[in-house]
All heavy atoms as TSV, in Angstrom:
chain	resi	resn	atom	element	x	y	z
A	1	MET	N	N	-9.364	-40.099	26.303
A	1	MET	CA	C	-10.120	-38.872	26.206
A	1	MET	C	C	-11.358	-38.878	27.071
A	1	MET	O	O	-11.656	-37.915	27.722
A	1	MET	CB	C	-10.527	-38.623	24.760
A	1	MET	CG	C	-9.692	-37.647	24.065
A	1	MET	SD	S	-10.717	-36.986	22.756
A	1	MET	CE	C	-9.516	-36.127	21.898
A	2	GLY	N	N	-12.081	-39.976	27.074
A	2	GLY	CA	C	-13.314	-40.031	27.825
A	2	GLY	C	C	-13.110	-40.080	29.331
A	2	GLY	O	O	-13.982	-39.697	30.086
A	3	ASP	N	N	-11.936	-40.583	29.786
A	3	ASP	CA	C	-11.688	-40.712	31.211
A	3	ASP	C	C	-11.010	-39.492	31.823
A	3	ASP	O	O	-10.749	-39.458	33.007
A	3	ASP	CB	C	-10.824	-41.943	31.481
A	3	ASP	CG	C	-11.594	-43.231	31.187
A	3	ASP	OD1	O	-12.831	-43.153	31.093
A	3	ASP	OD2	O	-10.947	-44.283	31.059
A	4	ASP	N	N	-10.699	-38.513	31.025
A	4	ASP	CA	C	-10.048	-37.309	31.552
A	4	ASP	C	C	-11.045	-36.491	32.365
A	4	ASP	O	O	-12.116	-36.149	31.886
A	4	ASP	CB	C	-9.495	-36.437	30.421
A	4	ASP	CG	C	-8.228	-37.012	29.813
A	4	ASP	OD1	O	-7.617	-37.912	30.414
A	4	ASP	OD2	O	-7.862	-36.529	28.738
A	5	ASP	N	N	-10.686	-36.214	33.614
A	5	ASP	CA	C	-11.534	-35.396	34.467
A	5	ASP	C	C	-11.034	-33.958	34.543
A	5	ASP	O	O	-11.422	-33.215	35.423
A	5	ASP	CB	C	-11.608	-35.986	35.882
A	5	ASP	CG	C	-12.436	-37.262	35.892
A	5	ASP	OD1	O	-13.323	-37.393	35.020
A	5	ASP	OD2	O	-12.185	-38.114	36.759
A	6	THR	N	N	-10.135	-33.600	33.630
A	6	THR	CA	C	-9.617	-32.232	33.643
A	6	THR	C	C	-10.666	-31.293	33.072
A	6	THR	O	O	-11.432	-31.650	32.189
A	6	THR	CB	C	-8.323	-32.121	32.824
A	6	THR	OG1	O	-8.603	-32.520	31.488
A	6	THR	CG2	C	-7.227	-32.983	33.414
A	7	GLU	N	N	-10.680	-30.125	33.619
A	7	GLU	CA	C	-11.659	-29.125	33.219
A	7	GLU	C	C	-10.930	-27.848	32.830
A	7	GLU	O	O	-9.974	-27.457	33.479
A	7	GLU	CB	C	-12.601	-28.864	34.398
A	7	GLU	CG	C	-13.764	-27.983	34.050
A	7	GLU	CD	C	-14.681	-27.826	35.248
A	7	GLU	OE1	O	-14.936	-28.828	35.932
A	7	GLU	OE2	O	-15.107	-26.695	35.493
A	8	ASN	N	N	-11.368	-27.212	31.773
A	8	ASN	CA	C	-10.756	-25.964	31.342
A	8	ASN	C	C	-11.282	-24.830	32.214
A	8	ASN	O	O	-12.377	-24.322	32.000
A	8	ASN	CB	C	-11.082	-25.672	29.871
A	8	ASN	CG	C	-10.381	-26.619	28.941
A	8	ASN	OD1	O	-9.385	-27.220	29.310
A	8	ASN	ND2	N	-10.892	-26.756	27.739
A	9	THR	N	N	-10.496	-24.451	33.208
A	9	THR	CA	C	-10.892	-23.371	34.099
A	9	THR	C	C	-9.735	-22.415	34.278
A	9	THR	O	O	-8.588	-22.756	34.019
A	9	THR	CB	C	-11.299	-23.907	35.493
A	9	THR	OG1	O	-10.190	-24.594	36.052
A	9	THR	CG2	C	-12.495	-24.816	35.408
A	10	LEU	N	N	-10.047	-21.229	34.733
A	10	LEU	CA	C	-9.023	-20.241	35.048
A	10	LEU	C	C	-8.741	-20.313	36.539
A	10	LEU	O	O	-9.648	-20.251	37.360
A	10	LEU	CB	C	-9.499	-18.844	34.667
A	10	LEU	CG	C	-9.682	-18.602	33.175
A	10	LEU	CD1	C	-10.323	-17.235	32.946
A	10	LEU	CD2	C	-8.366	-18.694	32.455
A	11	ARG	N	N	-7.467	-20.460	36.883
A	11	ARG	CA	C	-7.068	-20.498	38.284
A	11	ARG	C	C	-6.848	-19.080	38.787
A	11	ARG	O	O	-6.822	-18.128	38.025
A	11	ARG	CB	C	-5.804	-21.336	38.416
A	11	ARG	CG	C	-6.044	-22.808	38.070
A	11	ARG	CD	C	-4.762	-23.596	38.067
A	11	ARG	NE	N	-3.841	-23.178	37.030
A	11	ARG	CZ	C	-3.876	-23.599	35.769
A	11	ARG	NH1	N	-4.814	-24.438	35.389
A	11	ARG	NH2	N	-2.987	-23.176	34.879
A	12	GLY	N	N	-6.655	-18.946	40.093
A	12	GLY	CA	C	-6.460	-17.639	40.706
A	12	GLY	C	C	-5.292	-16.872	40.124
A	12	GLY	O	O	-5.379	-15.679	39.859
A	13	ARG	N	N	-4.181	-17.552	39.881
A	13	ARG	CA	C	-3.016	-16.866	39.320
A	13	ARG	C	C	-3.296	-16.380	37.904
A	13	ARG	O	O	-2.779	-15.367	37.477
A	13	ARG	CB	C	-1.789	-17.741	39.371
A	13	ARG	CG	C	-1.911	-18.965	38.503
A	13	ARG	CD	C	-0.742	-19.897	38.656
A	13	ARG	NE	N	-1.122	-21.139	38.007
A	13	ARG	CZ	C	-0.334	-21.852	37.271
A	13	ARG	NH1	N	0.914	-21.502	37.126
A	13	ARG	NH2	N	-0.756	-22.947	36.701
A	14	ASP	N	N	-4.129	-17.118	37.170
A	14	ASP	CA	C	-4.509	-16.684	35.830
A	14	ASP	C	C	-5.336	-15.403	35.907
A	14	ASP	O	O	-5.165	-14.488	35.105
A	14	ASP	CB	C	-5.319	-17.763	35.114
A	14	ASP	CG	C	-4.513	-19.031	34.872
A	14	ASP	OD1	O	-3.294	-18.910	34.643
A	14	ASP	OD2	O	-5.111	-20.120	34.915
A	15	LEU	N	N	-6.235	-15.351	36.871
A	15	LEU	CA	C	-7.085	-14.172	37.028
A	15	LEU	C	C	-6.285	-12.951	37.447
A	15	LEU	O	O	-6.539	-11.832	36.980
A	15	LEU	CB	C	-8.202	-14.456	38.035
A	15	LEU	CG	C	-9.192	-15.545	37.617
A	15	LEU	CD1	C	-10.181	-15.814	38.741
A	15	LEU	CD2	C	-9.910	-15.174	36.344
A	16	VAL	N	N	-5.293	-13.146	38.317
A	16	VAL	CA	C	-4.425	-12.042	38.717
A	16	VAL	C	C	-3.650	-11.536	37.507
A	16	VAL	O	O	-3.507	-10.331	37.292
A	16	VAL	CB	C	-3.476	-12.464	39.858
A	16	VAL	CG1	C	-2.416	-11.417	40.110
A	16	VAL	CG2	C	-4.264	-12.745	41.120
A	17	GLY	N	N	-3.170	-12.450	36.698
A	17	GLY	CA	C	-2.453	-12.068	35.488
A	17	GLY	C	C	-3.335	-11.304	34.517
A	17	GLY	O	O	-2.898	-10.340	33.890
A	18	LEU	N	N	-4.591	-11.702	34.417
A	18	LEU	CA	C	-5.521	-10.998	33.544
A	18	LEU	C	C	-5.767	-9.576	34.040
A	18	LEU	O	O	-5.804	-8.628	33.255
A	18	LEU	CB	C	-6.850	-11.754	33.466
A	18	LEU	CG	C	-6.829	-13.064	32.706
A	18	LEU	CD1	C	-8.155	-13.786	32.874
A	18	LEU	CD2	C	-6.527	-12.837	31.244
A	19	GLY	N	N	-5.931	-9.435	35.334
A	19	GLY	CA	C	-6.114	-8.101	35.904
A	19	GLY	C	C	-4.896	-7.229	35.680
A	19	GLY	O	O	-5.012	-6.037	35.364
A	20	GLY	N	N	-3.723	-7.820	35.834
A	20	GLY	CA	C	-2.490	-7.074	35.613
A	20	GLY	C	C	-2.356	-6.599	34.177
A	20	GLY	O	O	-1.900	-5.486	33.915
A	21	VAL	N	N	-2.756	-7.439	33.230
A	21	VAL	CA	C	-2.699	-7.065	31.818
A	21	VAL	C	C	-3.624	-5.877	31.554
A	21	VAL	O	O	-3.247	-4.917	30.881
A	21	VAL	CB	C	-3.083	-8.268	30.916
A	21	VAL	CG1	C	-3.371	-7.831	29.500
A	21	VAL	CG2	C	-1.985	-9.298	30.938
A	22	LEU	N	N	-4.823	-5.933	32.098
A	22	LEU	CA	C	-5.780	-4.839	31.889
A	22	LEU	C	C	-5.277	-3.534	32.496
A	22	LEU	O	O	-5.319	-2.474	31.866
A	22	LEU	CB	C	-7.145	-5.202	32.483
A	22	LEU	CG	C	-7.924	-6.269	31.740
A	22	LEU	CD1	C	-9.160	-6.662	32.541
A	22	LEU	CD2	C	-8.328	-5.783	30.371
A	23	VAL	N	N	-4.803	-3.612	33.726
A	23	VAL	CA	C	-4.314	-2.400	34.404
A	23	VAL	C	C	-3.106	-1.831	33.676
A	23	VAL	O	O	-3.029	-0.621	33.437
A	23	VAL	CB	C	-3.971	-2.712	35.884
A	23	VAL	CG1	C	-3.216	-1.573	36.522
A	23	VAL	CG2	C	-5.241	-3.010	36.654
A	24	ALA	N	N	-2.177	-2.683	33.295
A	24	ALA	CA	C	-0.972	-2.213	32.608
A	24	ALA	C	C	-1.313	-1.546	31.280
A	24	ALA	O	O	-0.726	-0.511	30.929
A	24	ALA	CB	C	-0.007	-3.375	32.389
A	25	ALA	N	N	-2.236	-2.108	30.543
A	25	ALA	CA	C	-2.604	-1.531	29.248
A	25	ALA	C	C	-3.258	-0.165	29.411
A	25	ALA	O	O	-2.899	0.792	28.717
A	25	ALA	CB	C	-3.536	-2.476	28.498
A	26	VAL	N	N	-4.189	-0.044	30.341
A	26	VAL	CA	C	-4.892	1.227	30.525
A	26	VAL	C	C	-3.956	2.287	31.104
A	26	VAL	O	O	-3.913	3.425	30.619
A	26	VAL	CB	C	-6.144	1.040	31.421
A	26	VAL	CG1	C	-6.783	2.372	31.743
A	26	VAL	CG2	C	-7.145	0.126	30.733
A	27	VAL	N	N	-3.196	1.922	32.124
A	27	VAL	CA	C	-2.267	2.887	32.728
A	27	VAL	C	C	-1.183	3.276	31.727
A	27	VAL	O	O	-0.814	4.449	31.623
A	27	VAL	CB	C	-1.668	2.329	34.038
A	27	VAL	CG1	C	-0.537	3.198	34.544
A	27	VAL	CG2	C	-2.754	2.188	35.091
A	28	GLY	N	N	-0.677	2.312	30.972
A	28	GLY	CA	C	0.330	2.616	29.964
A	28	GLY	C	C	-0.197	3.582	28.911
A	28	GLY	O	O	0.484	4.544	28.540
A	29	GLY	N	N	-1.391	3.346	28.429
A	29	GLY	CA	C	-2.003	4.255	27.457
A	29	GLY	C	C	-2.218	5.639	28.031
A	29	GLY	O	O	-1.991	6.652	27.354
A	30	MET	N	N	-2.631	5.704	29.286
A	30	MET	CA	C	-2.856	6.988	29.931
A	30	MET	C	C	-1.551	7.761	30.094
A	30	MET	O	O	-1.485	8.965	29.823
A	30	MET	CB	C	-3.513	6.805	31.290
A	30	MET	CG	C	-3.831	8.110	32.000
A	30	MET	SD	S	-4.521	7.867	33.642
A	30	MET	CE	C	-3.115	7.242	34.522
A	31	VAL	N	N	-0.503	7.074	30.526
A	31	VAL	CA	C	0.788	7.738	30.725
A	31	VAL	C	C	1.339	8.259	29.396
A	31	VAL	O	O	1.825	9.384	29.319
A	31	VAL	CB	C	1.788	6.779	31.415
A	31	VAL	CG1	C	3.199	7.328	31.376
A	31	VAL	CG2	C	1.351	6.517	32.848
A	32	ILE	N	N	1.249	7.439	28.361
A	32	ILE	CA	C	1.705	7.897	27.045
A	32	ILE	C	C	0.884	9.113	26.602
A	32	ILE	O	O	1.436	10.088	26.078
A	32	ILE	CB	C	1.627	6.752	26.021
A	32	ILE	CG1	C	2.676	5.689	26.351
A	32	ILE	CG2	C	1.820	7.268	24.599
A	32	ILE	CD1	C	2.533	4.409	25.569
A	33	GLY	N	N	-0.408	9.073	26.827
A	33	GLY	CA	C	-1.262	10.213	26.490
A	33	GLY	C	C	-0.903	11.467	27.270
A	33	GLY	O	O	-0.887	12.571	26.728
A	34	LEU	N	N	-0.599	11.304	28.555
A	34	LEU	CA	C	-0.194	12.453	29.371
A	34	LEU	C	C	1.110	13.068	28.874
A	34	LEU	O	O	1.245	14.296	28.821
A	34	LEU	CB	C	-0.048	12.029	30.837
A	34	LEU	CG	C	-1.343	11.802	31.601
A	34	LEU	CD1	C	-1.051	11.144	32.945
A	34	LEU	CD2	C	-2.092	13.099	31.786
A	35	VAL	N	N	2.052	12.217	28.484
A	35	VAL	CA	C	3.331	12.711	27.968
A	35	VAL	C	C	3.114	13.467	26.664
A	35	VAL	O	O	3.659	14.559	26.460
A	35	VAL	CB	C	4.334	11.545	27.791
A	35	VAL	CG1	C	5.564	11.996	27.021
A	35	VAL	CG2	C	4.721	10.977	29.143
A	36	VAL	N	N	2.308	12.900	25.785
A	36	VAL	CA	C	2.018	13.576	24.506
A	36	VAL	C	C	1.300	14.894	24.760
A	36	VAL	O	O	1.624	15.910	24.130
A	36	VAL	CB	C	1.206	12.648	23.576
A	36	VAL	CG1	C	0.687	13.403	22.366
A	36	VAL	CG2	C	2.032	11.452	23.156
A	37	ASP	N	N	0.338	14.902	25.661
A	37	ASP	CA	C	-0.373	16.143	25.996
A	37	ASP	C	C	0.585	17.202	26.534
A	37	ASP	O	O	0.464	18.384	26.193
A	37	ASP	CB	C	-1.471	15.881	27.033
A	37	ASP	CG	C	-2.781	15.466	26.401
A	37	ASP	OD1	O	-2.985	15.755	25.215
A	37	ASP	OD2	O	-3.598	14.841	27.104
A	38	GLU	N	N	1.484	16.795	27.383
A	38	GLU	CA	C	2.448	17.744	27.961
A	38	GLU	C	C	3.324	18.355	26.876
A	38	GLU	O	O	3.583	19.552	26.878
A	38	GLU	CB	C	3.308	17.025	29.005
A	38	GLU	CG	C	4.287	17.920	29.707
A	38	GLU	CD	C	3.611	18.941	30.611
A	38	GLU	OE1	O	2.520	18.641	31.131
A	38	GLU	OE2	O	4.188	20.025	30.778
A	39	GLN	N	N	3.766	17.530	25.940
A	39	GLN	CA	C	4.652	18.018	24.878
A	39	GLN	C	C	3.895	18.850	23.843
A	39	GLN	O	O	4.421	19.837	23.342
A	39	GLN	CB	C	5.338	16.833	24.172
A	39	GLN	CG	C	6.238	16.026	25.066
A	39	GLN	CD	C	7.393	16.840	25.620
A	39	GLN	OE1	O	8.011	17.619	24.916
A	39	GLN	NE2	N	7.659	16.670	26.909
A	40	ALA	N	N	2.679	18.454	23.514
A	40	ALA	CA	C	1.928	19.118	22.458
A	40	ALA	C	C	0.985	20.200	22.978
A	40	ALA	O	O	0.473	20.998	22.203
A	40	ALA	CB	C	1.133	18.093	21.656
A	41	GLY	N	N	0.734	20.203	24.275
A	41	GLY	CA	C	-0.179	21.181	24.847
A	41	GLY	C	C	-1.626	20.966	24.424
A	41	GLY	O	O	-2.369	21.922	24.236
A	42	THR	N	N	-2.022	19.717	24.275
A	42	THR	CA	C	-3.364	19.402	23.785
A	42	THR	C	C	-4.251	18.780	24.858
A	42	THR	O	O	-5.165	18.041	24.538
A	42	THR	CB	C	-3.271	18.418	22.604
A	42	THR	OG1	O	-2.579	17.244	23.037
A	42	THR	CG2	C	-2.584	19.037	21.416
A	43	SER	N	N	-4.001	19.082	26.103
A	43	SER	CA	C	-4.719	18.459	27.205
A	43	SER	C	C	-6.228	18.604	27.025
A	43	SER	O	O	-6.693	19.683	26.687
A	43	SER	CB	C	-4.290	19.103	28.512
A	43	SER	OG	O	-4.895	18.466	29.588
A	44	PRO	N	N	-7.005	17.626	27.232
A	44	PRO	CA	C	-6.832	16.222	27.573
A	44	PRO	C	C	-7.007	15.281	26.387
A	44	PRO	O	O	-7.274	14.106	26.570
A	44	PRO	CB	C	-7.934	15.992	28.577
A	44	PRO	CG	C	-9.078	16.765	28.023
A	44	PRO	CD	C	-8.428	18.006	27.428
A	45	VAL	N	N	-6.852	15.772	25.176
A	45	VAL	CA	C	-7.156	14.974	23.988
A	45	VAL	C	C	-6.321	13.698	23.922
A	45	VAL	O	O	-6.858	12.589	23.792
A	45	VAL	CB	C	-6.959	15.825	22.703
A	45	VAL	CG1	C	-7.155	14.987	21.465
A	45	VAL	CG2	C	-7.899	17.013	22.711
A	46	ALA	N	N	-5.015	13.822	23.983
A	46	ALA	CA	C	-4.152	12.646	23.858
A	46	ALA	C	C	-4.326	11.699	25.043
A	46	ALA	O	O	-4.216	10.477	24.886
A	46	ALA	CB	C	-2.694	13.060	23.719
A	47	THR	N	N	-4.609	12.230	26.213
A	47	THR	CA	C	-4.838	11.371	27.379
A	47	THR	C	C	-6.074	10.506	27.171
A	47	THR	O	O	-6.052	9.298	27.436
A	47	THR	CB	C	-4.996	12.213	28.655
A	47	THR	OG1	O	-3.834	13.012	28.820
A	47	THR	CG2	C	-5.193	11.336	29.873
A	48	LEU	N	N	-7.134	11.096	26.681
A	48	LEU	CA	C	-8.358	10.331	26.430
A	48	LEU	C	C	-8.149	9.298	25.326
A	48	LEU	O	O	-8.626	8.155	25.440
A	48	LEU	CB	C	-9.499	11.276	26.068
A	48	LEU	CG	C	-9.946	12.215	27.195
A	48	LEU	CD1	C	-10.981	13.193	26.680
A	48	LEU	CD2	C	-10.482	11.418	28.365
A	49	ILE	N	N	-7.426	9.676	24.290
A	49	ILE	CA	C	-7.123	8.718	23.219
A	49	ILE	C	C	-6.259	7.585	23.772
A	49	ILE	O	O	-6.482	6.410	23.452
A	49	ILE	CB	C	-6.444	9.422	22.035
A	49	ILE	CG1	C	-7.439	10.351	21.349
A	49	ILE	CG2	C	-5.871	8.411	21.041
A	49	ILE	CD1	C	-6.832	11.269	20.302
A	50	GLY	N	N	-5.266	7.922	24.609
A	50	GLY	CA	C	-4.406	6.908	25.206
A	50	GLY	C	C	-5.180	5.940	26.078
A	50	GLY	O	O	-4.935	4.733	26.043
A	51	ILE	N	N	-6.112	6.453	26.852
A	51	ILE	CA	C	-6.937	5.580	27.697
A	51	ILE	C	C	-7.792	4.660	26.824
A	51	ILE	O	O	-7.893	3.458	27.084
A	51	ILE	CB	C	-7.808	6.411	28.662
A	51	ILE	CG1	C	-6.926	7.097	29.704
A	51	ILE	CG2	C	-8.868	5.538	29.321
A	51	ILE	CD1	C	-7.659	8.105	30.564
A	52	PHE	N	N	-8.393	5.219	25.783
A	52	PHE	CA	C	-9.220	4.413	24.885
A	52	PHE	C	C	-8.392	3.305	24.228
A	52	PHE	O	O	-8.806	2.151	24.183
A	52	PHE	CB	C	-9.873	5.303	23.819
A	52	PHE	CG	C	-10.652	4.526	22.802
A	52	PHE	CD1	C	-11.883	3.980	23.117
A	52	PHE	CD2	C	-10.141	4.318	21.528
A	52	PHE	CE1	C	-12.598	3.243	22.181
A	52	PHE	CE2	C	-10.840	3.590	20.589
A	52	PHE	CZ	C	-12.079	3.050	20.915
A	53	VAL	N	N	-7.227	3.664	23.712
A	53	VAL	CA	C	-6.352	2.675	23.077
A	53	VAL	C	C	-5.920	1.623	24.102
A	53	VAL	O	O	-5.872	0.421	23.800
A	53	VAL	CB	C	-5.133	3.351	22.414
A	53	VAL	CG1	C	-4.099	2.329	21.974
A	53	VAL	CG2	C	-5.579	4.201	21.240
A	54	GLY	N	N	-5.621	2.048	25.334
A	54	GLY	CA	C	-5.252	1.110	26.388
A	54	GLY	C	C	-6.365	0.126	26.707
A	54	GLY	O	O	-6.111	-1.058	26.913
A	55	VAL	N	N	-7.593	0.605	26.727
A	55	VAL	CA	C	-8.734	-0.283	26.992
A	55	VAL	C	C	-8.876	-1.304	25.866
A	55	VAL	O	O	-9.092	-2.496	26.116
A	55	VAL	CB	C	-10.034	0.540	27.174
A	55	VAL	CG1	C	-11.253	-0.352	27.145
A	55	VAL	CG2	C	-9.980	1.335	28.459
A	56	VAL	N	N	-8.727	-0.857	24.630
A	56	VAL	CA	C	-8.844	-1.771	23.488
A	56	VAL	C	C	-7.723	-2.811	23.513
A	56	VAL	O	O	-7.967	-4.012	23.360
A	56	VAL	CB	C	-8.854	-0.983	22.160
A	56	VAL	CG1	C	-8.741	-1.919	20.966
A	56	VAL	CG2	C	-10.109	-0.135	22.055
A	57	VAL	N	N	-6.490	-2.350	23.726
A	57	VAL	CA	C	-5.353	-3.277	23.782
A	57	VAL	C	C	-5.516	-4.250	24.951
A	57	VAL	O	O	-5.270	-5.452	24.814
A	57	VAL	CB	C	-4.023	-2.500	23.891
A	57	VAL	CG1	C	-2.867	-3.420	24.241
A	57	VAL	CG2	C	-3.739	-1.761	22.593
A	58	GLY	N	N	-5.955	-3.746	26.103
A	58	GLY	CA	C	-6.184	-4.613	27.258
A	58	GLY	C	C	-7.267	-5.646	26.996
A	58	GLY	O	O	-7.126	-6.805	27.393
A	59	ALA	N	N	-8.338	-5.254	26.327
A	59	ALA	CA	C	-9.425	-6.188	26.022
A	59	ALA	C	C	-8.957	-7.281	25.068
A	59	ALA	O	O	-9.284	-8.457	25.250
A	59	ALA	CB	C	-10.612	-5.434	25.431
A	60	VAL	N	N	-8.168	-6.904	24.066
A	60	VAL	CA	C	-7.655	-7.901	23.123
A	60	VAL	C	C	-6.701	-8.863	23.836
A	60	VAL	O	O	-6.787	-10.082	23.657
A	60	VAL	CB	C	-6.970	-7.215	21.920
A	60	VAL	CG1	C	-6.205	-8.218	21.073
A	60	VAL	CG2	C	-7.996	-6.465	21.085
A	61	ALA	N	N	-5.802	-8.325	24.660
A	61	ALA	CA	C	-4.876	-9.176	25.399
A	61	ALA	C	C	-5.628	-10.092	26.367
A	61	ALA	O	O	-5.285	-11.274	26.511
A	61	ALA	CB	C	-3.868	-8.316	26.155
A	62	PHE	N	N	-6.641	-9.556	27.018
A	62	PHE	CA	C	-7.485	-10.334	27.927
A	62	PHE	C	C	-8.118	-11.495	27.176
A	62	PHE	O	O	-8.056	-12.649	27.594
A	62	PHE	CB	C	-8.562	-9.418	28.513
A	62	PHE	CG	C	-9.440	-10.053	29.538
A	62	PHE	CD1	C	-9.135	-9.964	30.882
A	62	PHE	CD2	C	-10.595	-10.724	29.170
A	62	PHE	CE1	C	-9.954	-10.533	31.841
A	62	PHE	CE2	C	-11.413	-11.305	30.114
A	62	PHE	CZ	C	-11.095	-11.212	31.460
A	63	TRP	N	N	-8.705	-11.202	26.028
A	63	TRP	CA	C	-9.379	-12.223	25.236
A	63	TRP	C	C	-8.400	-13.302	24.781
A	63	TRP	O	O	-8.692	-14.491	24.850
A	63	TRP	CB	C	-10.072	-11.561	24.048
A	63	TRP	CG	C	-10.717	-12.544	23.118
A	63	TRP	CD1	C	-11.814	-13.334	23.359
A	63	TRP	CD2	C	-10.299	-12.859	21.794
A	63	TRP	NE1	N	-12.091	-14.115	22.264
A	63	TRP	CE2	C	-11.175	-13.825	21.279
A	63	TRP	CE3	C	-9.272	-12.403	20.991
A	63	TRP	CZ2	C	-11.043	-14.350	20.008
A	63	TRP	CZ3	C	-9.147	-12.927	19.718
A	63	TRP	CH2	C	-10.032	-13.891	19.242
A	64	LEU	N	N	-7.223	-12.894	24.322
A	64	LEU	CA	C	-6.229	-13.853	23.858
A	64	LEU	C	C	-5.757	-14.760	24.996
A	64	LEU	O	O	-5.600	-15.974	24.813
A	64	LEU	CB	C	-5.033	-13.134	23.229
A	64	LEU	CG	C	-5.310	-12.451	21.894
A	64	LEU	CD1	C	-4.098	-11.630	21.466
A	64	LEU	CD2	C	-5.701	-13.451	20.831
A	65	ARG	N	N	-5.541	-14.196	26.185
A	65	ARG	CA	C	-5.102	-15.015	27.323
A	65	ARG	C	C	-6.189	-15.979	27.781
A	65	ARG	O	O	-5.908	-17.122	28.102
A	65	ARG	CB	C	-4.676	-14.131	28.486
A	65	ARG	CG	C	-3.303	-13.583	28.301
A	65	ARG	CD	C	-2.831	-12.970	29.576
A	65	ARG	NE	N	-1.408	-12.686	29.468
A	65	ARG	CZ	C	-0.611	-12.652	30.485
A	65	ARG	NH1	N	-1.064	-12.878	31.689
A	65	ARG	NH2	N	0.653	-12.384	30.321
A	66	VAL	N	N	-7.436	-15.514	27.823
A	66	VAL	CA	C	-8.522	-16.398	28.235
A	66	VAL	C	C	-8.699	-17.517	27.224
A	66	VAL	O	O	-8.848	-18.680	27.592
A	66	VAL	CB	C	-9.836	-15.599	28.413
A	66	VAL	CG1	C	-11.036	-16.520	28.540
A	66	VAL	CG2	C	-9.740	-14.700	29.622
A	67	ARG	N	N	-8.647	-17.180	25.950
A	67	ARG	CA	C	-8.789	-18.195	24.899
A	67	ARG	C	C	-7.688	-19.247	25.014
A	67	ARG	O	O	-7.962	-20.439	24.923
A	67	ARG	CB	C	-8.749	-17.511	23.542
A	67	ARG	CG	C	-9.069	-18.448	22.401
A	67	ARG	CD	C	-9.054	-17.742	21.109
A	67	ARG	NE	N	-7.655	-17.367	20.816
A	67	ARG	CZ	C	-7.235	-16.949	19.648
A	67	ARG	NH1	N	-8.082	-16.791	18.669
A	67	ARG	NH2	N	-5.975	-16.659	19.472
A	68	THR	N	N	-6.460	-18.794	25.262
A	68	THR	CA	C	-5.338	-19.722	25.401
A	68	THR	C	C	-5.493	-20.589	26.647
A	68	THR	O	O	-5.266	-21.804	26.607
A	68	THR	CB	C	-4.007	-18.952	25.472
A	68	THR	OG1	O	-3.868	-18.187	24.280
A	68	THR	CG2	C	-2.836	-19.889	25.597
A	69	ALA	N	N	-5.902	-19.993	27.750
A	69	ALA	CA	C	-6.065	-20.743	29.010
A	69	ALA	C	C	-7.169	-21.781	28.900
A	69	ALA	O	O	-7.032	-22.889	29.433
A	69	ALA	CB	C	-6.356	-19.786	30.155
A	70	LEU	N	N	-8.237	-21.459	28.222
A	70	LEU	CA	C	-9.344	-22.403	28.108
A	70	LEU	C	C	-9.054	-23.508	27.093
A	70	LEU	O	O	-9.632	-24.579	27.157
A	70	LEU	CB	C	-10.617	-21.675	27.736
A	70	LEU	CG	C	-11.175	-20.750	28.818
A	70	LEU	CD1	C	-12.428	-20.054	28.327
A	70	LEU	CD2	C	-11.444	-21.504	30.097
A	71	ARG	N	N	-8.135	-23.241	26.201
A	71	ARG	CA	C	-7.760	-24.229	25.191
A	71	ARG	C	C	-6.865	-25.310	25.766
A	71	ARG	O	O	-6.900	-26.445	25.327
A	71	ARG	CB	C	-7.037	-23.521	24.060
A	71	ARG	CG	C	-7.327	-24.122	22.716
A	71	ARG	CD	C	-6.619	-23.381	21.653
A	71	ARG	NE	N	-7.547	-22.460	21.032
A	71	ARG	CZ	C	-7.226	-21.600	20.100
A	71	ARG	NH1	N	-5.986	-21.509	19.702
A	71	ARG	NH2	N	-8.124	-20.816	19.587
A	72	ASP	N	N	-6.031	-24.936	26.752
A	72	ASP	CA	C	-5.056	-25.891	27.335
A	72	ASP	C	C	-5.717	-26.961	28.149
A	72	ASP	O	O	-6.634	-26.903	28.788
A	72	ASP	CB	C	-4.024	-25.150	28.196
A	72	ASP	CG	C	-3.109	-24.302	27.333
A	72	ASP	OD1	O	-3.047	-24.554	26.128
A	72	ASP	OD2	O	-2.468	-23.405	27.900
């Protein structure tokens, strides 16, 4: 344990994956919101809710991935 020189860091591929998770969550929430708005005629309410939910889901996924990466 004392001689291990390994460091818990995020590599470039990890950072790209984190960005992808955030973008996918926000865009996915927005698209679902746009579809709901189109069907219900409630523009822009569902789109804004979808974006908000996407940001929250993306933040949670981001946190979980960073926590896992730093633990390894």
